[in-house]
C-alpha positions, 0 to 999 in steps of 0.5 A: 499499499502506497505510504501516503494512504497509510499516512492519511489513514492514520491522520484520520484515526488520529483525529477520531481519537482526538475528538472522542472522550471515551474512546472508539472501538476498533469497529468504530475506527474502521468505519471512521476511515471508510464506511464501505471498506473492510479493515483487518483488526491487524491493520488497525493495530499497526496504525495505532502502533504507528501513531504511538510511536509518533508521540501520542500515547495510545491506551485501551480501557473497557467502557460500556462492555466494549474495548475501546482505544483512546489518547492518553488524557493530557496527550491531546496537545503537543508539549510546549514547543518552546518558541522564543517571543520573536517567533511567537510575534512572527506566527501572529503577524503571518495570520494574513498570509492564510487568508486565501484558505479561508473556507478549508479545514486547513484554515480552520486549523491554522487560525486556531494554532495562530490564536494559541500563538497570540494567546501565549504573548503578553500584552506588551508582546500583543502590542509590539506584534501590532506594531510589527504589522504596520512595519512589515505589511503583506500583499497577498495579490490576487486570489479566490475566497472559499468562504461560501464553498466550505461544504464543497471543500469538506466533501471533496476533502472527505472523498480524497481521504476515503478514496471514494468517487464523487458525483458533481455539477460543474460550471464549465468556463471553457464550454459555458454550461454546467456539466455533471461529472463523475470524478475520482479526486486525487488532490486539492491544489493551491496555486496562483490564489486559487484552489483546484481539484485534480482527478480523474474525469469519467466523462473526459476519460482522463485526468483533469483539473477543476477550479474549486469555486465552479464546483456547484455541488458534490454528492458523495458515493460509496464507489472506491477507486485507486489512484494509477500507479503511473499517475504522477501529480507533479509531471501532471502540473509541471507544464502549466505556467500557473494552472492551465494545461496544453500541449507542451511547447518551447517559448523563446522571449526577449526582453528590453532593458527596463523590463529585463531588470525586474523580470530577471529576479523572478522565477516564472516557470521551473523551466525558464533559462535566462541569457543576457544579451547586449544593451541590457536586453535579456533572452528567456527560454522556457518549456511550458503548456500552449494555453490561453494563460500563456498568451495573457502572461506574454501580454502583461509585459506590454511592449517590454516583451517580444516572442522570438518563437514559436510563430504560432505564439507570436501570431496568438499574441498579435491577434489578441492585442489586435482584439484589445485595440478594437474594443471602443468605450461605449457611450454613456 
């Protein structure tokens, strides 16, 4: 069994034990992992042993005539981490960084942890942290909000944990209409200010990426699935400039001196290679997916960038630029 499957299963068990006051039987733990699957008691005992070896003492006791497993009282929280005052203040100030994840379980847990960090500060420390927020500001840039998509995120997360197929209604941006999909959800991926579901789409018969905010409803099923051994998530997303996928192609751009001065200091894509040219100009070569977001990215540099190759991208950029010029402001 893949290690990530074991880790997810053990995390679910640990979460259930943390929330249980009187402990859980092996049968209850099995149902918590996946109601539709049959778990051998030996497997669950190995999981419990792994949790205990990781630092969470697990014990058994008889309650209502049944043997139950529970966490040792007082072990639900990790002992003091011995964070320094400056580390606690840094955690408090970093609260704004997790704002884009609002509406997810991860955001709720992080908020709780940061709240505890704030509570550990003295009044003087809190005042200093507030002063730091006015000294060191964090700009998030464009991002999506998931406050109103909490139920979708929770149902998708549970399906990923239990490895069960979902049925969903999806508002397709490319097709401009609502479609019904059956999807084997592999992973939630946060990139470029947005949350995306990567999974196998049975409508298209291939792995696809879905914007979470366009998922209008999710219905869990009891149908189990297995991620194919040949599926490589990193390889699946590596061609994307940000999130859109398409045929890979080699792109060569040339930047003028003013634009090159700030472009060179950023990593735009892992495949990028930079070459300095005469008169302060710069050449960038990268291997990315041929997509609409690539055209938009080139246009974002205005006249400071030119497409050297391929010719198809030059044409697409020119067509898009001419389309922008054709737009007329409407009369009031």
